[in-house]
C-alpha positions as CSV (number, residue, x, y, z in Angstrom):
1,X,0.0,0.0,0.0
2,X,1.2,3.5,-0.9
3,X,1.9,6.0,1.9
4,X,1.5,9.7,1.2
5,X,4.7,11.8,1.4
6,X,4.0,15.4,2.3
7,X,7.1,16.4,0.4
8,X,5.5,15.4,-2.9
9,X,4.2,18.5,-4.7
10,X,1.5,18.9,-7.2
11,X,-1.7,17.6,-5.5
12,X,-5.0,19.4,-5.1
13,X,-4.6,19.7,-1.4
14,X,-1.5,22.0,-1.9
15,X,-4.0,24.6,-3.2
16,X,-5.6,24.8,0.3
17,X,-2.7,24.2,2.6
18,X,-2.1,27.3,4.7
19,X,1.6,27.7,5.6
20,X,0.6,29.3,8.8
21,X,-1.6,26.3,9.7
22,X,0.2,23.3,8.2
23,X,-1.9,20.9,10.3
24,X,-5.2,22.3,9.0
25,X,-7.6,19.6,7.8
26,X,-8.3,19.7,4.1
27,X,-11.8,18.5,2.9
28,X,-12.3,17.3,-0.6
29,X,-15.7,16.2,-2.0
30,X,-15.7,13.4,-4.5
31,X,-18.9,12.9,-6.5
32,X,-20.0,10.3,-9.1
33,X,-23.5,9.4,-10.4
34,X,-24.7,6.3,-12.0
35,X,-26.4,6.7,-15.4
36,X,-25.5,8.8,-18.4
37,X,-22.3,10.1,-16.8
38,X,-21.0,6.6,-15.8
39,X,-20.0,4.4,-18.8
40,X,-19.3,0.9,-17.5
41,X,-20.1,2.2,-14.0
42,X,-16.3,3.0,-13.8
43,X,-16.8,6.3,-11.9
44,X,-19.3,5.0,-9.3
45,X,-17.2,1.8,-8.8
46,X,-14.1,3.9,-8.3
47,X,-15.8,5.9,-5.5
48,X,-17.2,2.8,-3.9
49,X,-13.7,1.3,-3.9
50,X,-12.3,4.3,-2.2
51,X,-15.1,4.3,0.3
52,X,-14.5,0.7,1.3
53,X,-10.7,1.2,1.3
54,X,-10.9,4.1,3.8
55,X,-13.9,2.7,5.8
56,X,-16.2,5.6,5.0
57,X,-19.3,6.1,7.1
58,X,-22.7,7.5,5.9
59,X,-23.5,10.9,7.3
60,X,-26.6,11.8,5.3
61,X,-28.8,11.1,2.2
62,X,-30.8,13.1,-0.3
63,X,-34.4,11.7,-0.3
64,X,-35.5,10.1,-3.6
65,X,-39.2,11.1,-3.8
66,X,-38.6,14.7,-5.0
67,X,-36.0,13.9,-7.7
68,X,-36.7,10.5,-9.3
69,X,-39.2,9.0,-11.8
70,X,-39.6,5.5,-10.3
71,X,-40.8,4.0,-13.6
72,X,-37.3,4.9,-15.0
73,X,-35.2,4.4,-11.9
74,X,-37.0,1.7,-10.2
75,X,-36.7,0.7,-6.5
76,X,-35.5,-2.9,-5.9
77,X,-36.5,-5.4,-3.2
78,X,-33.7,-7.2,-1.3
79,X,-33.3,-9.3,1.8
80,X,-31.6,-7.6,4.8
81,X,-29.2,-9.1,7.2
82,X,-32.0,-10.8,9.2
83,X,-33.5,-12.3,6.0
84,X,-36.4,-9.9,5.8
85,X,-37.4,-8.5,2.4
86,X,-37.2,-4.7,2.2
87,X,-37.6,-2.2,-0.6
88,X,-34.4,-0.2,-1.4
89,X,-35.3,3.2,-2.8
90,X,-32.8,5.1,-5.0
91,X,-31.1,7.9,-3.2
92,X,-27.9,9.8,-3.0
93,X,-25.6,8.8,-0.2
94,X,-23.1,11.2,1.4
95,X,-20.4,9.6,3.4
96,X,-17.2,10.7,5.1
97,X,-13.7,9.1,5.5
98,X,-10.4,10.4,6.9
99,X,-7.3,9.3,5.0
100,X,-4.9,7.7,7.5
101,X,-1.6,9.5,8.2
102,X,-2.7,12.7,6.5
103,X,-4.6,15.9,7.0
104,X,-7.2,14.9,4.3
105,X,-10.9,14.3,4.9
106,X,-12.9,12.9,2.0
107,X,-16.7,13.4,1.4
108,X,-18.0,10.8,-0.9
109,X,-21.2,11.5,-2.9
110,X,-22.7,8.6,-4.8
111,X,-26.1,8.4,-6.3
112,X,-28.1,7.9,-9.5
113,X,-28.6,10.8,-11.9
114,X,-32.0,12.3,-10.9
115,X,-35.0,12.6,-13.2
116,X,-36.3,16.0,-12.0
117,X,-35.3,19.3,-10.4
118,X,-31.6,19.2,-11.2
119,X,-31.0,22.8,-10.0
120,X,-32.7,22.1,-6.6
121,X,-30.8,18.7,-6.4
122,X,-27.4,20.2,-7.1
123,X,-28.2,23.2,-4.8
124,X,-28.8,20.8,-2.0
125,X,-25.4,19.1,-2.6
126,X,-23.6,22.4,-2.7
127,X,-25.3,23.4,0.5
128,X,-24.0,20.2,2.1
129,X,-20.5,21.0,0.8
130,X,-20.7,24.4,2.4
131,X,-21.9,22.9,5.7
132,X,-19.0,20.4,5.6
133,X,-16.4,23.1,4.9
134,X,-15.5,21.4,1.6
135,X,-12.3,23.0,0.1
136,X,-12.7,21.5,-3.4
137,X,-15.2,19.4,-5.4
138,X,-13.8,16.7,-7.6
139,X,-16.3,15.3,-10.0
140,X,-15.7,11.8,-11.5
141,X,-17.3,10.5,-14.7
142,X,-16.8,8.0,-17.5
143,X,-17.9,8.2,-21.1
144,X,-17.9,5.9,-24.1
145,X,-15.2,6.7,-26.7
146,X,-13.4,5.4,-29.7
147,X,-10.4,4.1,-27.8
148,X,-8.9,0.6,-27.9
149,X,-9.1,-1.7,-24.8
150,X,-5.4,-2.7,-25.4
151,X,-4.0,0.7,-24.6
152,X,-4.0,2.7,-21.3
153,X,-7.4,4.2,-20.6
154,X,-7.2,8.0,-21.1
155,X,-8.4,10.1,-18.1
156,X,-9.0,13.8,-18.8
157,X,-8.7,16.4,-16.1
158,X,-10.4,19.8,-16.6
159,X,-11.5,22.8,-14.6
160,X,-13.1,26.1,-15.2
161,X,-11.7,27.5,-11.9
162,X,-8.7,29.8,-12.5
163,X,-6.9,28.7,-9.2
164,X,-7.2,25.0,-10.0
165,X,-6.1,25.4,-13.6
166,X,-3.1,27.5,-12.9
167,X,-1.9,25.5,-9.9
168,X,-2.4,22.0,-11.4
169,X,-1.7,23.0,-15.0
170,X,-5.0,21.6,-16.3
171,X,-7.1,23.0,-19.1
172,X,-10.7,24.2,-19.2
173,X,-13.2,21.9,-20.8
174,X,-13.9,22.7,-24.5
175,X,-17.0,20.5,-24.7
176,X,-20.2,22.0,-26.0
177,X,-23.4,19.9,-26.1
178,X,-25.8,18.0,-23.9
179,X,-24.6,17.5,-20.3
180,X,-25.4,15.3,-17.3
181,X,-25.8,16.0,-13.7
182,X,-22.0,16.1,-13.3
183,X,-21.8,19.2,-15.6
184,X,-24.6,20.9,-13.7
185,X,-23.0,20.3,-10.3
186,X,-19.7,21.6,-11.7
187,X,-21.3,25.0,-12.6
188,X,-23.2,25.1,-9.3
189,X,-20.0,24.6,-7.3
190,X,-18.2,27.4,-9.2
191,X,-21.2,29.7,-8.6
192,X,-20.9,29.0,-4.9
193,X,-17.2,29.9,-5.0
194,X,-16.1,26.3,-4.4
195,X,-13.1,25.3,-6.6
196,X,-14.2,22.5,-8.8
197,X,-12.6,20.1,-11.2
198,X,-13.6,17.1,-13.3
199,X,-12.0,13.7,-14.1
200,X,-13.4,11.7,-17.1
201,X,-12.3,8.3,-18.2
202,X,-12.7,7.2,-21.8
203,X,-14.3,3.7,-21.9
204,X,-14.0,1.6,-25.1
205,X,-17.5,1.8,-26.5
206,X,-17.5,-1.7,-27.9
207,X,-17.1,-3.1,-24.3
208,X,-18.9,-0.3,-22.4
209,X,-21.0,-2.6,-20.2
210,X,-20.3,-2.9,-16.5
211,X,-18.0,-3.7,-14.9
212,X,-15.1,-1.9,-16.5
213,X,-12.1,-2.6,-14.1
214,X,-9.5,-1.1,-16.4
215,X,-11.3,2.3,-16.6
216,X,-12.0,2.1,-12.8
217,X,-8.3,1.5,-12.2
218,X,-7.3,4.4,-14.4
219,X,-9.6,6.8,-12.5
220,X,-8.2,5.6,-9.1
221,X,-4.7,6.1,-10.4
222,X,-5.6,9.7,-11.4
223,X,-7.3,10.3,-8.1
224,X,-4.2,9.1,-6.3
225,X,-2.2,11.7,-8.2
226,X,-4.6,14.5,-7.8
227,X,-5.3,13.9,-4.1
228,X,-1.7,12.8,-3.2
229,X,-2.9,9.6,-1.5
230,X,-2.1,5.9,-1.8
231,X,-4.7,3.3,-2.5
232,X,-4.0,-0.5,-2.6
233,X,-5.2,-1.8,-6.0
234,X,-3.5,-5.1,-6.4
235,X,-6.8,-7.1,-6.6
236,X,-8.2,-4.5,-9.1
237,X,-5.0,-4.8,-11.1
238,X,-5.6,-8.5,-11.5
239,X,-9.3,-7.9,-12.4
240,X,-8.2,-5.4,-15.1
241,X,-5.7,-7.8,-16.6
242,X,-8.3,-10.6,-16.6
243,X,-10.8,-8.2,-18.2
244,X,-8.4,-7.3,-21.0
245,X,-7.6,-11.0,-21.7
246,X,-11.3,-11.7,-21.9
247,X,-11.9,-8.9,-24.4
248,X,-8.8,-10.1,-26.4
249,X,-10.4,-13.5,-26.7
250,X,-13.7,-12.2,-27.8
251,X,-12.1,-9.9,-30.4
252,X,-10.1,-12.8,-31.9
253,X,-13.3,-14.7,-32.4
254,X,-14.8,-12.0,-34.6
255,X,-12.5,-10.8,-37.5
256,X,-14.5,-7.6,-37.9
257,X,-14.0,-6.6,-34.3
258,X,-10.3,-7.6,-34.4
259,X,-9.8,-5.4,-37.5
260,X,-11.7,-2.5,-35.8
261,X,-9.5,-2.8,-32.6
262,X,-6.3,-2.7,-34.8
263,X,-7.7,0.4,-36.5
264,X,-8.2,2.1,-33.1
265,X,-4.7,1.0,-32.0
266,X,-3.1,2.5,-35.0
267,X,-5.0,5.8,-34.6
268,X,-4.2,6.0,-30.9
269,X,-0.5,5.2,-31.5
270,X,-0.3,7.8,-34.3
271,X,-1.7,10.5,-32.0
272,X,0.6,9.5,-29.1
273,X,3.8,9.2,-31.2
274,X,4.6,13.0,-31.1
275,X,4.3,12.9,-27.4
276,X,7.4,10.6,-27.1
277,X,9.6,13.7,-26.7
278,X,12.3,14.3,-24.1
279,X,10.0,16.6,-22.2
280,X,7.1,14.1,-22.0
281,X,9.4,11.2,-21.0
282,X,10.9,13.4,-18.2
283,X,7.3,14.2,-17.0
284,X,6.5,10.5,-16.9
285,X,9.7,9.6,-15.1
286,X,9.0,12.3,-12.5
287,X,5.5,10.9,-12.0
288,X,7.1,7.4,-11.5
289,X,9.6,8.8,-8.9
290,X,6.7,10.5,-7.0
291,X,4.8,7.2,-6.8
292,X,8.0,5.4,-5.7
293,X,8.4,7.9,-2.8
294,X,5.0,7.0,-1.5
295,X,5.7,3.3,-1.4
């Protein structure tokens, strides 16, 4: 398991660390929503993984009745620990975890994209962030894209907040078009003067069903880098490798799929080739050294 090294620069918590109060707690809200924003359920699975790893505890929920169409997002019936059947209604769970050996508290927001009243729903989340003294909101999503499963899953980091962009050297989003609840929450956070950033994993569209462990692992790796934390992912690494082998086998059984994957690989490699410069290699090596220092 990685251990965070406070001497490692470049994480989001550095934005909020007051030199006069080096022991001040930093609170980051991570949010992911099942549905349109969550290809392969990679984003929500990544947050669930972090919640289990850090032993998060539920602190509140947002009630479902006001925000969901139950004919679209149906409740389910399950047996509880005592064997009784109970209806589980869709809701948004807010939980909290403290990262061991650090000054970082994590607020985890996980729910299903609502059907109604998006502005009221996101306003309620932002109000919770204010009450919990959240320093930054990190939104996590996954989208279907023309990328090959045989290459590293791309994760894009963007922000429309000047402080975040300048400090972490990330770009603003250039996307224009329909958005999901993640996009609405990003704007509401900024309007409330809470620094906000977004992480999006690109999931191969031809294997976009859940689970998507390789995309989940890519998001966790980027979150480690952004938050300057260590997360044990050995079991997930093995799941990711098994998933890739399984997709390889399916692709070899269908010549058209195999040809399409090769086409995506060639396009990806052509785009990445100019990046194999001395500067980019140096950046990757520096990232490797930072991760080694945490071990």
